[in-house]
DOFI-530972 format. One record per residue: residue number from 1; x, z, y of N, C-alpha, C in turn. Coordinates in Angstrom, 1 decimal, decimal comma. Layout:
<pts>
num; n.x; n.z; n.y; ca.x; ca.z; ca.y; c.x; c.z; c.y
NUM; X; Z; Y; X; Z; Y; X; Z; Y
...
</pts>
This chain:
<pts>
num; n.x; n.z; n.y; ca.x; ca.z; ca.y; c.x; c.z; c.y
1; 0,2; -0,2; -16,5; 1,5; 0,1; -15,8; 1,3; 0,3; -14,3
2; 0,9; 1,4; -13,9; 0,5; 1,6; -12,5; 1,7; 1,3; -11,5
3; 2,9; 1,7; -12,0; 4,1; 1,5; -11,1; 4,4; 0,1; -10,7
4; 3,8; -0,9; -11,5; 4,1; -2,3; -11,2; 3,0; -2,9; -10,4
5; 1,9; -2,2; -10,1; 0,8; -2,8; -9,4; 1,0; -2,9; -7,9
6; 0,4; -3,8; -7,3; 0,5; -4,1; -5,8; 0,2; -2,8; -5,1
7; -0,8; -2,0; -5,5; -1,2; -0,8; -4,8; -0,1; 0,2; -4,8
8; 0,8; 0,2; -5,8; 1,9; 1,2; -5,8; 3,1; 0,8; -5,1
9; 3,2; -0,5; -4,7; 4,4; -1,1; -4,1; 4,4; -1,3; -2,6
10; 3,2; -1,7; -2,1; 3,1; -2,2; -0,8; 2,0; -1,6; 0,1
11; 2,2; -1,6; 1,4; 1,1; -1,4; 2,4; 0,7; -2,8; 2,8
12; -0,5; -3,2; 2,3; -1,0; -4,5; 2,6; -1,4; -4,8; 4,0
13; -1,4; -3,8; 4,8; -1,6; -4,0; 6,3; -0,4; -4,6; 6,9
14; 0,7; -4,7; 6,2; 1,9; -5,2; 6,8; 2,3; -6,6; 6,3
15; 1,2; -7,4; 6,1; 1,5; -8,8; 5,8; 0,2; -9,6; 6,2
16; 0,5; -10,8; 6,6; -0,6; -11,8; 6,9; -1,2; -12,2; 5,6
17; -0,6; -12,0; 4,5; -1,1; -12,4; 3,2; -2,0; -11,3; 2,5
18; -2,5; -10,3; 3,3; -3,3; -9,2; 2,7; -4,4; -9,8; 1,9
19; -5,2; -10,8; 2,4; -6,3; -11,3; 1,6; -5,9; -11,9; 0,3
20; -4,7; -12,5; 0,3; -4,2; -13,0; -1,0; -3,9; -11,9; -2,0
21; -3,3; -10,9; -1,6; -2,8; -9,9; -2,5; -3,9; -8,8; -2,9
22; -4,8; -8,6; -2,0; -5,8; -7,5; -2,3; -6,7; -7,9; -3,4
23; -6,8; -9,2; -3,8; -7,6; -9,7; -4,9; -6,8; -9,7; -6,2
24; -5,6; -9,3; -6,2; -4,7; -9,4; -7,4; -4,3; -8,0; -7,9
25; -3,8; -7,9; -9,1; -3,4; -6,6; -9,6; -1,9; -6,4; -9,5
26; -1,2; -7,5; -9,9; 0,3; -7,5; -9,9; 0,8; -8,5; -8,9
27; 1,9; -8,2; -8,2; 2,4; -9,1; -7,2; 2,8; -10,5; -7,6
28; 3,4; -10,6; -8,8; 3,8; -11,9; -9,3; 2,6; -12,9; -9,6
29; 1,4; -12,4; -9,6; 0,3; -13,2; -9,8; 0,1; -14,1; -8,5
30; 0,7; -13,8; -7,4; 0,6; -14,5; -6,2; 1,4; -15,8; -6,2
31; 2,4; -15,9; -7,1; 3,3; -17,1; -7,0; 2,6; -18,4; -7,1
32; 1,6; -18,5; -8,0; 0,9; -19,7; -8,2; -0,2; -20,0; -7,2
33; -0,4; -19,0; -6,3; -1,5; -19,1; -5,3; -1,0; -19,2; -3,8
34; 0,3; -19,0; -3,6; 0,8; -19,0; -2,2; 0,6; -20,3; -1,5
35; 0,8; -21,4; -2,2; 0,6; -22,8; -1,6; -0,8; -22,9; -1,0
36; -1,7; -22,7; -1,8; -3,1; -22,8; -1,4; -3,5; -21,9; -0,2
37; -3,0; -20,6; -0,3; -3,2; -19,6; 0,7; -2,6; -20,0; 2,0
38; -1,4; -20,5; 2,0; -0,8; -21,0; 3,3; -1,5; -22,1; 3,9
39; -1,9; -23,1; 3,1; -2,7; -24,2; 3,7; -4,0; -23,8; 4,3
40; -4,7; -22,9; 3,6; -6,0; -22,4; 4,1; -5,8; -21,6; 5,4
41; -4,8; -20,7; 5,3; -4,6; -19,7; 6,4; -4,0; -20,4; 7,7
42; -3,0; -21,3; 7,4; -2,4; -22,0; 8,5; -3,4; -22,8; 9,4
43; -4,3; -23,4; 8,8; -5,3; -24,2; 9,5; -6,2; -23,3; 10,4
44; -6,3; -22,0; 10,0; -7,2; -21,1; 10,8; -6,5; -20,2; 11,8
45; -5,2; -20,3; 11,9; -4,4; -19,5; 12,8; -4,8; -19,8; 14,2
46; -4,9; -18,8; 15,1; -5,3; -19,0; 16,5; -4,3; -19,8; 17,2
47; -4,7; -20,9; 17,9; -3,8; -21,8; 18,5; -3,1; -21,2; 19,8
48; -3,6; -20,1; 20,3; -3,0; -19,5; 21,4; -1,7; -18,8; 21,0
49; -1,6; -18,4; 19,7; -0,4; -17,7; 19,2; 0,5; -18,5; 18,3
50; -0,1; -19,5; 17,6; 0,6; -20,3; 16,6; 0,5; -21,7; 16,9
51; 1,5; -22,5; 16,4; 1,4; -23,9; 16,5; 1,9; -24,6; 15,2
52; 1,4; -25,8; 14,9; 1,9; -26,5; 13,8; 3,1; -27,3; 14,2
53; 4,3; -27,0; 13,6; 5,5; -27,7; 14,0; 6,1; -28,7; 13,0
54; 5,3; -28,9; 11,9; 5,7; -29,9; 10,9; 4,6; -30,0; 9,9
55; 4,8; -30,8; 8,9; 3,9; -31,0; 7,8; 3,6; -29,7; 7,1
56; 2,4; -29,1; 7,2; 2,1; -27,9; 6,6; 3,0; -26,7; 7,0
57; 3,5; -26,8; 8,2; 4,4; -25,7; 8,7; 3,7; -25,1; 10,0
58; 3,5; -23,8; 10,0; 2,9; -23,2; 11,1; 3,8; -22,0; 11,6
59; 4,1; -22,0; 12,9; 5,0; -20,9; 13,4; 4,4; -20,3; 14,6
60; 4,6; -19,0; 14,7; 4,1; -18,3; 15,9; 5,0; -18,7; 17,1
61; 4,3; -18,8; 18,2; 5,1; -19,2; 19,4; 6,1; -18,2; 19,8
62; 6,0; -17,0; 19,4; 7,0; -15,9; 19,7; 8,1; -15,9; 18,7
63; 8,1; -16,7; 17,7; 9,2; -16,7; 16,7; 10,4; -17,4; 17,3
64; 11,5; -17,0; 16,8; 12,8; -17,7; 17,2; 13,3; -18,5; 16,1
65; 13,4; -19,8; 16,2; 13,9; -20,7; 15,1; 15,1; -21,5; 15,6
66; 16,2; -21,3; 14,9; 17,4; -22,0; 15,3; 17,2; -23,5; 15,0
67; 17,8; -24,4; 15,9; 17,6; -25,8; 15,7; 18,3; -26,3; 14,5
68; 19,3; -25,5; 13,9; 20,0; -25,9; 12,7; 19,3; -25,4; 11,4
69; 18,2; -24,7; 11,6; 17,5; -24,3; 10,4; 16,7; -25,4; 9,7
70; 16,6; -25,4; 8,4; 15,8; -26,5; 7,7; 14,5; -25,8; 7,2
71; 13,4; -26,4; 7,6; 12,1; -25,9; 7,2; 11,3; -26,9; 6,5
72; 10,8; -26,5; 5,4; 9,9; -27,3; 4,6; 8,6; -26,6; 4,2
73; 7,5; -27,2; 4,3; 6,2; -26,6; 4,0; 5,8; -26,6; 2,5
74; 4,8; -25,9; 2,2; 3,9; -25,1; 3,1; 4,7; -23,8; 3,5
75; 4,5; -23,5; 4,8; 5,3; -22,4; 5,4; 4,5; -21,8; 6,6
76; 4,5; -20,5; 6,6; 4,0; -19,7; 7,8; 5,1; -18,8; 8,3
77; 5,5; -18,9; 9,6; 6,4; -18,0; 10,2; 5,7; -17,2; 11,2
78; 5,6; -15,9; 11,0; 4,7; -15,0; 11,8; 5,4; -14,6; 13,1
79; 4,6; -13,8; 13,8; 5,1; -13,5; 15,2; 6,4; -12,7; 15,2
80; 7,2; -13,1; 16,2; 8,5; -12,4; 16,4; 9,5; -12,5; 15,3
81; 9,2; -13,3; 14,3; 10,2; -13,6; 13,3; 11,4; -14,3; 13,8
82; 12,5; -14,2; 13,1; 13,7; -14,9; 13,5; 14,3; -15,7; 12,4
83; 14,4; -17,0; 12,6; 15,0; -17,9; 11,6; 16,4; -18,4; 12,1
84; 17,5; -17,9; 11,6; 18,8; -18,1; 12,2; 19,5; -19,4; 11,7
85; 20,7; -19,6; 12,3; 21,5; -20,7; 12,0; 21,6; -21,1; 10,5
86; 21,3; -22,3; 10,2; 21,5; -22,8; 8,9; 20,7; -22,1; 7,8
87; 19,6; -21,5; 8,2; 18,7; -21,0; 7,2; 18,0; -22,2; 6,5
88; 17,7; -22,0; 5,2; 17,1; -23,1; 4,4; 15,9; -22,6; 3,7
89; 14,7; -23,0; 4,3; 13,4; -22,6; 3,7; 12,9; -23,8; 2,9
90; 12,9; -23,8; 1,6; 12,5; -24,9; 0,8; 11,0; -25,1; 0,7
91; 10,3; -24,1; 1,1; 8,8; -24,3; 1,1; 8,1; -23,2; 0,3
92; 6,8; -23,2; 0,4; 6,0; -22,2; -0,3; 6,5; -20,8; 0,1
93; 6,5; -20,5; 1,4; 7,0; -19,3; 1,9; 6,2; -18,7; 3,1
94; 6,2; -17,4; 3,1; 5,6; -16,7; 4,3; 6,6; -15,7; 4,8
95; 6,9; -15,9; 6,1; 7,9; -15,0; 6,7; 7,1; -14,1; 7,7
96; 7,2; -12,8; 7,4; 6,3; -11,8; 8,1; 6,7; -11,6; 9,6
97; 5,9; -10,8; 10,2; 6,2; -10,5; 11,6; 7,5; -9,7; 11,8
98; 8,3; -10,1; 12,7; 9,6; -9,5; 12,9; 10,6; -9,6; 11,8
99; 10,4; -10,4; 10,8; 11,3; -10,6; 9,7; 12,5; -11,5; 10,2
100; 13,6; -11,3; 9,5; 14,8; -12,1; 9,8; 15,3; -12,8; 8,6
101; 15,4; -14,2; 8,7; 16,0; -15,0; 7,7; 17,3; -15,6; 8,3
102; 18,4; -15,1; 7,7; 19,7; -15,3; 8,4; 20,5; -16,5; 8,0
103; 21,7; -16,5; 8,4; 22,7; -17,6; 8,2; 22,8; -17,9; 6,7
104; 22,6; -19,2; 6,4; 22,7; -19,7; 5,1; 21,8; -19,0; 4,0
105; 20,8; -18,3; 4,4; 19,8; -17,7; 3,5; 18,8; -18,8; 3,1
106; 18,5; -18,8; 1,8; 17,6; -19,7; 1,2; 16,3; -19,0; 0,7
107; 15,2; -19,5; 1,0; 13,9; -19,0; 0,5; 13,2; -20,1; -0,2
108; 12,4; -19,7; -1,3; 11,6; -20,6; -2,1; 10,6; -19,8; -2,8
109; 9,3; -20,2; -2,6; 8,2; -19,5; -3,3; 8,3; -18,0; -3,1
110; 8,3; -17,6; -1,9; 8,6; -16,2; -1,5; 7,7; -15,7; -0,4
111; 7,3; -14,4; -0,6; 6,5; -13,8; 0,5; 7,4; -12,6; 1,0
112; 7,6; -12,7; 2,3; 8,3; -11,6; 3,0; 7,3; -10,9; 3,9
113; 7,1; -9,6; 3,6; 6,3; -8,8; 4,4; 6,9; -8,6; 5,8
114; 6,2; -8,0; 6,7; 6,6; -7,7; 8,1; 7,9; -6,9; 8,0
115; 8,8; -7,2; 9,0; 10,0; -6,4; 9,1; 11,1; -6,6; 8,1
116; 10,9; -7,5; 7,1; 11,9; -7,8; 6,1; 13,2; -8,4; 6,7
117; 14,3; -8,0; 6,2; 15,6; -8,6; 6,6; 16,4; -9,2; 5,4
118; 16,6; -10,5; 5,4; 17,5; -11,2; 4,5; 18,4; -12,0; 5,4
119; 19,4; -11,3; 6,0; 20,1; -11,8; 7,2; 21,4; -12,6; 6,9
120; 22,0; -12,4; 5,7; 23,3; -13,0; 5,5; 23,5; -13,5; 4,1
121; 23,5; -14,9; 3,9; 23,9; -15,5; 2,6; 23,1; -15,0; 1,4
122; 21,8; -14,9; 1,6; 20,9; -14,4; 0,5; 20,2; -15,6; -0,1
123; 19,9; -15,5; -1,4; 18,9; -16,4; -2,0; 17,8; -15,6; -2,5
124; 16,5; -16,0; -2,1; 15,3; -15,3; -2,5; 14,3; -16,3; -3,0
125; 14,1; -16,3; -4,3; 13,2; -17,3; -4,9; 12,2; -16,6; -5,8
126; 11,0; -17,1; -5,8; 9,9; -16,5; -6,6; 9,8; -15,0; -6,6
127; 9,8; -14,5; -5,3; 9,9; -13,1; -5,1; 9,0; -12,6; -4,0
128; 8,7; -11,3; -4,0; 7,9; -10,6; -3,0; 8,7; -9,5; -2,4
129; 9,0; -9,4; -1,1; 9,8; -8,4; -0,5; 8,9; -7,6; 0,4
130; 8,7; -6,3; 0,1; 7,8; -5,4; 0,9; 8,3; -5,0; 2,3
131; 7,4; -4,3; 3,0; 7,6; -4,0; 4,4; 8,9; -3,3; 4,6
132; 9,7; -3,9; 5,6; 11,0; -3,4; 6,0; 12,0; -3,3; 4,9
133; 11,8; -4,0; 3,8; 12,9; -4,0; 2,8; 14,1; -4,9; 3,4
134; 15,3; -4,6; 2,8; 16,5; -5,2; 3,4; 17,4; -5,6; 2,2
135; 17,9; -6,8; 2,3; 18,9; -7,2; 1,3; 20,3; -7,4; 2,0
136; 21,3; -6,7; 1,5; 22,6; -6,8; 2,1; 23,2; -8,1; 1,9
137; 24,3; -8,4; 2,7; 25,0; -9,7; 2,6; 25,3; -10,1; 1,2
138; 25,0; -11,3; 0,9; 25,4; -11,9; -0,4; 24,5; -11,5; -1,6
139; 23,5; -10,6; -1,4; 22,7; -10,2; -2,5; 21,6; -11,3; -2,7
140; 21,3; -11,4; -4,0; 20,4; -12,5; -4,4; 19,3; -12,1; -5,4
141; 18,3; -12,9; -5,5; 17,3; -12,7; -6,6; 17,6; -13,9; -7,5
142; 17,9; -13,6; -8,8; 18,0; -14,7; -9,8; 16,6; -14,9; -10,4
143; 16,1; -16,1; -10,4; 14,7; -16,3; -10,8; 14,5; -17,1; -12,0
144; 15,6; -17,4; -12,8; 15,5; -18,2; -14,0; 16,5; -17,6; -15,0
145; 16,0; -17,3; -16,2; 16,8; -16,7; -17,3; 17,7; -17,8; -17,8
146; 18,9; -17,5; -18,3; 19,9; -18,5; -18,8; 19,3; -19,3; -20,0
147; 18,5; -18,6; -20,8; 17,9; -19,3; -21,9; 16,6; -20,0; -21,6
148; 16,2; -19,9; -20,3; 14,9; -20,6; -19,8; 13,7; -20,0; -20,5
149; 13,7; -18,8; -21,1; 12,6; -18,2; -21,7; 11,7; -17,6; -20,7
150; 10,5; -17,2; -21,1; 9,6; -16,5; -20,1; 10,1; -15,1; -19,8
151; 9,8; -14,7; -18,5; 10,3; -13,5; -18,0; 9,3; -12,3; -18,4
152; 9,9; -11,2; -18,9; 9,1; -10,0; -19,1; 9,8; -8,9; -18,3
153; 9,0; -7,9; -18,0; 9,5; -6,8; -17,2; 9,7; -5,6; -18,1
154; 10,9; -5,0; -18,1; 11,3; -3,9; -19,0; 11,2; -2,6; -18,1
155; 10,2; -1,7; -18,5; 10,1; -0,5; -17,7; 10,8; 0,7; -18,4
156; 11,5; 0,4; -19,4; 12,2; 1,5; -20,2; 11,5; 1,8; -21,4
157; 10,2; 2,1; -21,3; 9,4; 2,5; -22,5; 8,6; 1,3; -23,0
158; 8,3; 0,4; -22,1; 7,4; -0,7; -22,4; 8,0; -2,0; -21,8
159; 7,4; -3,1; -22,3; 7,7; -4,4; -21,7; 6,4; -5,1; -21,3
160; 6,4; -5,7; -20,2; 5,2; -6,5; -19,7; 5,5; -7,9; -19,7
161; 4,8; -8,7; -20,4; 4,9; -10,2; -20,4; 4,3; -10,7; -19,1
162; 5,0; -11,6; -18,4; 4,4; -12,2; -17,2; 3,9; -13,6; -17,4
163; 4,4; -14,2; -18,4; 4,0; -15,6; -18,7; 4,6; -16,6; -17,7
164; 5,6; -16,1; -17,0; 6,3; -17,0; -16,0; 7,7; -17,3; -16,4
165; 8,1; -18,6; -16,2; 9,4; -19,0; -16,4; 10,3; -18,7; -15,2
166; 9,7; -18,7; -14,0; 10,5; -18,4; -12,8; 9,9; -17,2; -12,2
167; 10,7; -16,2; -12,0; 10,3; -14,9; -11,4; 11,6; -14,2; -11,0
168; 11,7; -14,0; -9,7; 12,9; -13,3; -9,2; 12,8; -11,8; -9,2
169; 12,4; -11,3; -8,0; 12,3; -9,8; -7,9; 11,2; -9,4; -7,0
170; 10,7; -8,2; -7,2; 9,7; -7,6; -6,4; 10,3; -6,3; -5,8
171; 10,4; -6,3; -4,5; 11,0; -5,1; -3,8; 9,8; -4,4; -3,1
172; 9,6; -3,1; -3,4; 8,6; -2,4; -2,7; 9,0; -2,1; -1,2
173; 8,1; -1,5; -0,5; 8,3; -1,2; 0,9; 9,6; -0,3; 1,1
174; 10,4; -0,6; 2,1; 11,6; 0,1; 2,5; 12,7; 0,1; 1,5
175; 12,7; -0,8; 0,6; 13,8; -0,9; -0,4; 15,1; -1,4; 0,3
176; 16,2; -0,8; 0,0; 17,5; -1,2; 0,5; 18,4; -1,7; -0,6
177; 18,8; -3,0; -0,5; 19,7; -3,5; -1,6; 21,1; -3,7; -1,0
178; 22,1; -3,2; -1,7; 23,5; -3,3; -1,2; 24,1; -4,7; -1,3
179; 25,1; -4,9; -0,6; 25,8; -6,2; -0,5; 26,2; -6,7; -1,9
180; 26,1; -8,0; -2,1; 26,6; -8,7; -3,3; 26,0; -8,2; -4,6
181; 24,7; -7,7; -4,5; 24,0; -7,3; -5,7; 23,2; -8,5; -6,2
182; 22,9; -8,4; -7,5; 22,1; -9,4; -8,2; 20,8; -8,8; -8,8
183; 19,6; -9,3; -8,3; 18,4; -8,8; -9,0; 18,1; -9,8; -10,1
184; 18,2; -9,4; -11,3; 18,0; -10,3; -12,4; 16,5; -10,7; -12,5
185; 16,1; -11,8; -13,3; 14,7; -12,2; -13,4; 13,8; -11,0; -13,9
186; 12,7; -10,8; -13,1; 11,8; -9,8; -13,5; 12,1; -8,4; -13,0
187; 13,0; -8,3; -12,0; 13,3; -7,0; -11,5; 12,2; -6,5; -10,5
188; 11,8; -5,2; -10,7; 10,8; -4,6; -9,8; 11,4; -3,3; -9,3
189; 11,5; -3,1; -8,0; 12,1; -1,9; -7,4; 11,0; -1,2; -6,6
190; 10,8; 0,1; -6,9; 9,7; 0,8; -6,3; 10,1; 1,2; -4,8
191; 9,1; 1,7; -4,1; 9,3; 2,0; -2,7; 10,4; 3,0; -2,4
192; 11,1; 2,8; -1,2; 12,0; 3,8; -0,7; 13,2; 4,0; -1,6
193; 13,6; 2,9; -2,4; 14,7; 3,0; -3,3; 15,9; 2,3; -2,7
194; 17,1; 2,9; -3,0; 18,4; 2,3; -2,5; 19,2; 1,8; -3,7
195; 19,7; 0,6; -3,6; 20,6; 0,0; -4,6; 22,0; -0,1; -4,1
196; 22,9; 0,4; -4,9; 24,3; 0,4; -4,5; 24,8; -1,0; -4,4
197; 25,8; -1,3; -3,6; 26,5; -2,6; -3,5; 27,1; -3,0; -4,9
198; 27,2; -4,3; -5,1; 27,8; -4,8; -6,3; 27,0; -4,5; -7,6
199; 25,7; -4,2; -7,4; 24,9; -3,8; -8,6; 24,3; -5,1; -9,3
200; 24,1; -4,9; -10,6; 23,4; -5,9; -11,4; 22,1; -5,2; -11,9
201; 21,0; -5,5; -11,3; 19,7; -4,8; -11,6; 18,8; -5,6; -12,5
202; 18,2; -4,9; -13,4; 17,3; -5,6; -14,4; 16,1; -4,6; -14,7
203; 14,9; -5,1; -14,8; 13,8; -4,3; -15,1; 13,2; -3,5; -14,0
204; 12,5; -2,4; -14,3; 11,9; -1,6; -13,3; 12,8; -0,4; -12,8
205; 12,9; -0,2; -11,5; 13,6; 0,9; -10,9; 12,6; 1,7; -10,2
206; 12,5; 3,0; -10,5; 11,4; 3,9; -9,9; 11,5; 4,0; -8,4
207; 10,4; 4,3; -7,8; 10,4; 4,6; -6,4; 11,2; 5,8; -6,0
208; 11,7; 5,9; -4,8; 12,4; 7,1; -4,3; 13,6; 7,4; -5,2
209; 14,4; 6,3; -5,5; 15,5; 6,5; -6,4; 16,8; 6,0; -5,7
210; 17,9; 6,3; -6,2; 19,2; 5,7; -5,9; 19,7; 5,0; -7,2
211; 19,9; 3,7; -7,1; 20,4; 3,0; -8,3; 21,9; 2,8; -8,1
212; 22,6; 3,5; -9,0; 24,1; 3,4; -9,0; 24,6; 2,4; -10,0
213; 24,0; 2,4; -11,2; 24,2; 1,5; -12,2; 23,1; 1,7; -13,2
214; 23,1; 0,8; -14,3; 21,9; 0,9; -15,2; 21,8; 2,2; -15,9
215; 22,9; 2,9; -16,0; 23,0; 4,2; -16,7; 22,9; 5,4; -15,7
216; 22,8; 5,1; -14,5; 22,8; 6,2; -13,5; 21,8; 5,9; -12,3
217; 20,6; 6,3; -12,5; 19,6; 6,1; -11,5; 19,0; 7,5; -11,2
218; 19,3; 8,0; -10,0; 18,9; 9,4; -9,7; 17,8; 9,4; -8,6
219; 17,0; 10,5; -8,7; 16,0; 10,7; -7,7; 16,6; 11,1; -6,4
220; 16,0; 10,6; -5,3; 16,4; 11,1; -4,0; 15,9; 12,5; -3,8
221; 16,8; 13,3; -3,1; 16,4; 14,7; -2,8; 16,0; 14,8; -1,3
</pts>
């Protein structure tokens, strides 16, 4: 399933986690390895640009971190990122260069590429968000099925088993998610796709599409 592969979804030059991802085939394979990667990478970050600000927490000196934000490691906050008022980072997270984690947004086991914006009341768990992807206010990734069964990805014609109990969403580069949308467990959205507000998304959404509802997904012209 080429469309689900890392090579089809992301520009790996736009993340500090390039070395982690380039050795994998599918992005969700990174979830069990992010902890180790952060610990290894954090210890090697140049001290003229980064500093350790807590237990297993490294932040770029150019990052802006509100005093009301809660940060838990392992965590890397890259250059020029912004962590706003009352953001809640539970740990096992990488916040890319110039990324924004906003008011009351919660991150957990998540990789944000450079330029990602999750700026208003978002929950992002067990997810990977590609370069300059954006989640509108109130949009969330749901990372656990109601019956607690393992997550599989439905591509329409096929289903791919992930072997994971917790898996939120994968957003390719430049994806735009409308306000108050829900990405159901195992959602994968291809590059340059727009999701309408108030959407409930499940399975694979092709690149260069507009998602209006599950029965109306149109190609961009």
